[in-house]
C-alpha positions in Angstrom: 203.9 167.5 -43.0 204.5 165.3 -40.1 208.0 164.5 -38.9 209.7 161.5 -39.9 209.4 158.3 -37.8 212.8 157.2 -35.9 213.8 154.3 -34.3 215.3 154.4 -30.5 218.6 155.3 -32.2 217.2 158.2 -34.1 217.5 156.6 -37.5 214.4 157.5 -39.8 212.3 154.5 -40.5 210.8 153.7 -44.0 207.1 153.4 -44.5 205.8 149.9 -42.8 208.8 150.2 -40.3 208.5 150.3 -36.6 210.3 149.5 -33.7 208.5 148.2 -30.3 209.6 149.4 -26.8 208.9 146.6 -25.2 211.3 144.6 -26.6 213.1 147.0 -29.3 212.7 144.4 -31.9 212.0 146.0 -35.5 208.4 145.2 -37.2 207.6 145.5 -40.9 204.1 145.6 -41.9 203.2 144.9 -45.6 200.3 143.3 -47.6 201.1 140.2 -49.9 200.5 140.2 -54.1 196.8 138.5 -52.9 196.6 141.7 -50.4 196.7 139.7 -47.2 198.3 141.8 -44.2 201.4 140.7 -42.8 204.1 140.9 -40.3 207.9 140.3 -40.4 210.5 141.1 -37.2 213.8 141.3 -36.8 216.4 142.5 -33.7 218.2 145.1 -35.8 217.5 146.9 -38.4 220.0 145.8 -41.1 218.4 142.5 -41.0 214.9 143.8 -41.2 215.8 145.7 -44.2 217.6 142.4 -45.8 214.0 140.6 -45.3 212.4 143.5 -47.1 214.3 143.4 -49.9 213.5 139.6 -50.1 209.7 140.1 -49.3 209.7 142.8 -52.4 211.6 140.3 -54.8 209.1 137.8 -53.6 205.9 140.1 -54.2 207.0 141.1 -57.7 207.3 137.4 -58.3 203.9 137.1 -56.9 202.3 139.9 -58.4 203.5 138.3 -61.8 202.1 134.8 -61.1 198.7 136.5 -60.4 199.0 138.9 -63.7 199.7 135.9 -65.9 196.9 134.0 -64.3 198.7 131.5 -62.4 197.3 132.3 -59.0 194.8 130.0 -57.9 191.2 130.9 -57.4 191.5 130.5 -54.0 194.4 133.0 -54.3 192.1 135.7 -56.1 189.3 135.1 -53.4 191.5 136.1 -50.5 192.6 139.1 -52.4 188.7 139.8 -53.2 187.6 139.6 -49.7 190.5 141.3 -48.3 189.7 144.8 -50.6 186.0 144.3 -49.7 186.6 146.8 -46.4 183.2 147.8 -46.2 181.9 144.5 -45.4 180.5 144.1 -41.6 182.5 141.3 -39.7 179.3 139.2 -39.5 179.0 139.1 -43.7 182.8 138.6 -44.2 182.8 136.0 -41.7 179.9 133.9 -43.0 181.1 134.4 -46.7 184.7 133.4 -45.7 183.1 130.5 -43.9 180.8 129.7 -46.9 183.6 129.9 -49.1 186.0 127.8 -47.0 183.4 124.7 -46.6 182.2 124.6 -50.3 185.1 125.7 -52.7 188.5 126.0 -50.9 189.7 122.4 -50.9 188.2 121.7 -54.2 187.5 124.0 -56.9 189.4 126.8 -55.5 192.9 124.6 -55.6 192.7 125.4 -59.5 194.4 127.7 -61.5 192.1 131.0 -62.4 193.8 131.2 -65.7 192.8 127.5 -66.8 189.0 127.7 -66.0 186.5 128.1 -68.6 183.0 128.3 -68.7 182.0 124.5 -68.8 184.5 124.0 -65.5 182.4 126.3 -63.5 178.9 124.5 -65.2 180.5 121.1 -64.2 181.2 122.4 -60.7 178.1 123.5 -59.6 176.2 120.5 -61.3 178.6 118.7 -58.8 177.7 120.2 -55.7 173.8 120.2 -56.8 173.9 116.3 -57.8 176.7 114.8 -55.6 176.6 117.3 -52.5 172.9 117.6 -52.9 172.6 121.2 -52.2 169.6 123.2 -53.0 170.0 126.0 -55.6 169.4 128.8 -53.3 172.5 127.4 -51.6 174.2 127.3 -54.7 173.3 131.0 -55.6 174.9 131.9 -52.6 177.8 130.3 -53.6 177.9 131.6 -57.1 177.9 135.3 -55.2 181.4 134.5 -53.9 182.7 132.9 -57.0 181.0 135.8 -59.5 182.8 138.6 -58.0 186.2 136.9 -57.1 186.4 136.2 -61.3 185.4 139.5 -61.9 188.3 141.1 -59.8 190.6 139.0 -62.2 188.6 140.5 -65.2 189.4 143.8 -64.0 192.9 143.3 -63.3 193.5 142.2 -66.9 194.3 138.3 -65.4 191.5 136.9 -67.5 189.8 138.1 -70.2 185.8 137.1 -69.3 184.0 135.8 -66.3 183.5 132.3 -66.8 180.7 132.0 -64.2 179.0 134.4 -66.4 175.3 132.9 -67.1 176.0 129.5 -65.5 173.2 130.1 -62.8 170.8 131.3 -65.2 171.6 128.0 -67.8 171.4 125.9 -64.6 168.2 127.2 -63.4 166.3 126.5 -66.8 166.7 122.6 -66.4 164.3 120.9 -65.1 163.6 120.4 -61.5 165.9 122.8 -60.5 164.2 125.9 -60.1 164.9 128.1 -56.9 162.8 127.4 -54.0 159.8 129.9 -53.6 159.0 130.7 -50.1 155.1 130.8 -49.5 153.7 132.8 -46.8 151.3 130.8 -44.2 147.5 131.1 -45.0 145.3 133.0 -42.8 144.2 129.4 -41.7 147.6 128.2 -41.0 148.1 131.4 -39.4 145.4 131.3 -37.0 146.0 127.5 -35.9 149.8 128.1 -35.0 149.0 131.2 -33.1 146.2 129.6 -31.2 147.6 126.5 -30.8 150.7 128.2 -29.3 148.3 130.4 -26.9 146.4 127.5 -25.5 149.1 125.1 -25.0 150.6 125.0 -21.6 154.7 124.5 -22.6 154.5 126.5 -25.6 152.3 129.6 -24.6 155.4 131.7 -23.6 156.2 131.8 -27.3 153.0 133.6 -27.9 154.4 137.3 -27.6 157.6 136.5 -29.6 155.7 135.2 -32.6 152.9 137.7 -32.4 155.5 140.7 -32.7 157.0 139.0 -35.6 153.5 138.0 -37.4 152.5 142.0 -36.6 155.7 143.8 -37.4 157.1 141.7 -40.5 160.4 142.3 -38.7 163.7 140.0 -39.8 164.3 138.0 -36.9 167.4 139.6 -35.8 165.6 143.3 -35.8 162.7 141.3 -33.4 165.4 139.9 -31.2 167.2 143.1 -30.7 164.3 145.1 -30.1 164.5 147.4 -26.6 161.8 149.0 -24.8 163.5 152.3 -26.1 162.5 151.6 -29.4 158.7 150.9 -28.7 157.0 154.4 -28.6 153.1 153.2 -27.1 152.1 157.0 -27.2 153.1 157.5 -30.8 152.2 153.7 -31.6 155.4 153.5 -33.8 158.2 150.8 -33.6 161.5 152.1 -34.3 163.6 149.5 -36.2 167.5 151.0 -35.9 169.6 148.0 -35.3 169.7 144.3 -35.6 170.6 141.3 -33.3 173.2 139.1 -35.2 174.6 135.9 -34.2 177.5 134.7 -36.4 180.6 132.3 -36.3 184.1 133.4 -36.7 185.5 132.7 -39.9 188.4 130.4 -38.2 187.4 129.2 -35.0 183.6 128.8 -35.8 182.9 130.2 -32.4 179.8 132.2 -32.5 179.3 135.8 -31.4 176.7 137.7 -30.5 176.6 141.3 -31.8 174.3 144.5 -32.2 174.5 145.9 -36.0 173.3 148.4 -38.2 171.1 148.2 -40.8 173.3 147.3 -44.2 170.9 150.0 -46.0 169.1 153.2 -45.4 165.9 151.2 -45.9 166.9 149.1 -42.8 166.1 152.0 -40.4 162.4 152.9 -40.5 159.3 153.0 -38.4 156.2 150.3 -38.1 153.0 151.3 -36.7 151.9 149.6 -33.4 149.1 147.4 -34.3 146.8 146.4 -31.0 147.7 142.7 -31.0 151.4 143.6 -31.1 150.8 146.4 -28.1 149.1 143.2 -26.0 152.2 141.0 -26.8 154.3 143.8 -25.3 152.5 144.6 -22.5 152.3 140.9 -21.7 155.9 140.7 -21.6 155.8 143.6 -19.2 153.4 141.9 -16.9 155.6 139.1 -16.7 158.7 141.3 -15.9 156.8 142.8 -12.9 156.9 139.1 -11.4 160.2 138.0 -12.7 163.0 140.9 -12.9 164.4 141.0 -16.2 168.1 140.5 -16.6 170.5 143.7 -16.6 171.8 142.6 -19.8 174.3 145.2 -21.9 175.4 143.8 -25.5 177.8 146.3 -27.4 176.5 149.5 -25.3 172.6 148.6 -25.8 170.4 147.5 -22.8 166.9 147.3 -22.0 166.2 144.4 -24.6 162.5 143.3 -24.8 163.2 139.5 -25.3 165.1 136.9 -23.2 165.9 133.3 -23.0 165.0 131.2 -20.0 168.6 131.5 -19.1 168.5 135.0 -19.1 170.4 135.7 -22.2 169.4 137.2 -25.4 167.8 134.6 -28.2 169.4 133.4 -31.5 167.5 132.6 -34.8 168.3 129.0 -34.4 166.6 128.8 -31.3 163.3 130.3 -32.4 163.6 128.4 -35.7 164.0 125.3 -33.6 160.8 126.3 -31.2 158.8 126.6 -34.6 160.1 123.0 -35.7 158.9 121.6 -32.1 155.5 123.4 -32.2 154.9 122.2 -35.9 155.6 118.8 -35.1 153.6 118.6 -32.2 150.8 120.2 -33.6 151.0 117.9 -36.6 150.8 114.7 -34.6 147.8 115.9 -32.7 146.1 116.7 -35.5 146.3 113.7 -37.1 145.7 111.6 -34.1 142.3 114.1 -34.3 141.7 113.8 -37.6 141.8 110.1 -37.4 139.2 109.8 -34.7 136.8 112.3 -36.8 137.7 110.2 -39.9 138.8 113.3 -42.2 141.6 114.6 -43.6 144.4 116.2 -40.9 145.1 119.9 -41.7 148.8 120.1 -41.3 151.0 122.9 -41.1 154.0 123.2 -43.3 157.4 123.3 -42.2 158.4 126.8 -42.1 161.4 129.3 -40.4 160.9 132.4 -38.5 161.5 134.5 -41.9 158.5 133.0 -43.4 156.5 134.8 -40.5 158.0 137.9 -41.9 157.1 137.1 -45.5 153.4 135.9 -44.2 153.6 139.9 -42.5 154.1 140.9 -46.2 151.4 139.1 -47.9 149.0 139.8 -45.3 149.8 143.5 -45.7 149.8 143.3 -49.7 146.1 142.1 -49.3 145.2 145.2 -48.1 147.5 147.7 -49.3 147.9 148.5 -52.7 150.8 151.5 -52.4 154.1 149.6 -53.0 156.0 152.2 -51.6 154.4 152.0 -48.3 154.9 148.2 -48.1 158.3 148.7 -49.2 158.7 151.2 -46.6 157.3 149.3 -43.8 159.1 146.1 -44.9 162.6 147.7 -45.4 163.3 146.4 -48.6 166.0 148.0 -50.7 165.1 146.6 -53.7 161.3 147.8 -55.1 161.2 144.7 -57.1 161.5 142.8 -54.0 158.3 144.1 -52.8 156.9 143.7 -56.3 157.8 140.2 -56.4 155.4 139.8 -52.9 152.8 141.6 -54.0 152.4 139.9 -57.5 152.4 136.3 -56.1 149.5 137.7 -53.5 147.5 139.5 -56.0 147.9 136.1 -58.3 146.3 134.0 -55.2 143.8 136.8 -54.7 143.0 136.5 -58.6 142.1 132.9 -58.5 140.0 132.8 -55.2 138.1 135.5 -56.9 137.8 133.3 -60.1 136.8 130.3 -57.9 134.0 132.4 -56.1 132.9 133.8 -59.3 132.6 130.3 -60.8 130.5 129.1 -58.1 128.1 132.0 -58.4 127.9 131.4 -62.2 127.2 127.8 -61.8 124.0 128.7 -59.8 123.1 130.9 -62.7 123.2 128.0 -65.6 
């Protein structure tokens, strides 16, 4: 058993108490009724302990407020987020930002013990109809409120979770189905990549988009690739970390960090396709003429992809590039179609995550072993793999029946 902590005069200090050597002030660290870490200071130990007694009294009152259901949703959410110690900093920052942006100033100020199912239902409909949020965004908001209410249920503050079943009910309503992320068709994929490769302005994007479409990596995994992760001899790519770009929950200033995969499934190896190897070799060829920056982030260096300023790219810049490329392509395609008196074949609006979904679809078109697909994609849940596979096979079945119809028509 360790010796008790003492102050500079040799007096034994209680738990949470300490004395600073710099200015000899006393401090007391504690957590409030909602689980938030707090610190108080005093010039002498007697004053500190008087304030401790006041705090303990307030804590008892605060806990009574919580246990009697008089705490606000905001206070319970703050308590919930404070106990989620396993969350990555980027995840916690995004959770806090979304809560503060959509909930804190409105619904969050209500007493948790007064909220019923219809209150949550009305709030969600307000976000959909008045704030014009998508159901996908609403689902993300629900993923914050639902566990917040669950915490209050487990602490016996409220009997039931008032958000249970609300999303399912709203999803049933006409015109409020979650958006389905569609992969690019083979024709769209080919048109997109050929346009980039031949364009004098956008051609430098070809290696990155080739790697995205040829590996199915998440955008952060791709942007965080290092040459150490690419084994040309064994023809594999190791996915063991990700580049994350996230805002601070308070200042909203964005930071770039290296993050390890959230699940074991995220750490994986991917076969190196010939076209992907060509893309890597093209990047290496460019580096011979233009030395790559000596950039280091969280102990990681030797990165593959850089922006024109010598820094690492972020997902927003990649999505912005896709948007510019698609807009330019569609404008040119419309003019050409008008000259040729035909219907234009336009590219849809899409994000870099659609490229991952496109790879998964192409993989499902050639591979039937779901475990293999799950491993390559890094899906934690096999259901995610099954959903993509089911959509792919449905489309293939429709194509097969269309081809069959053409053949049968010739027999009648």
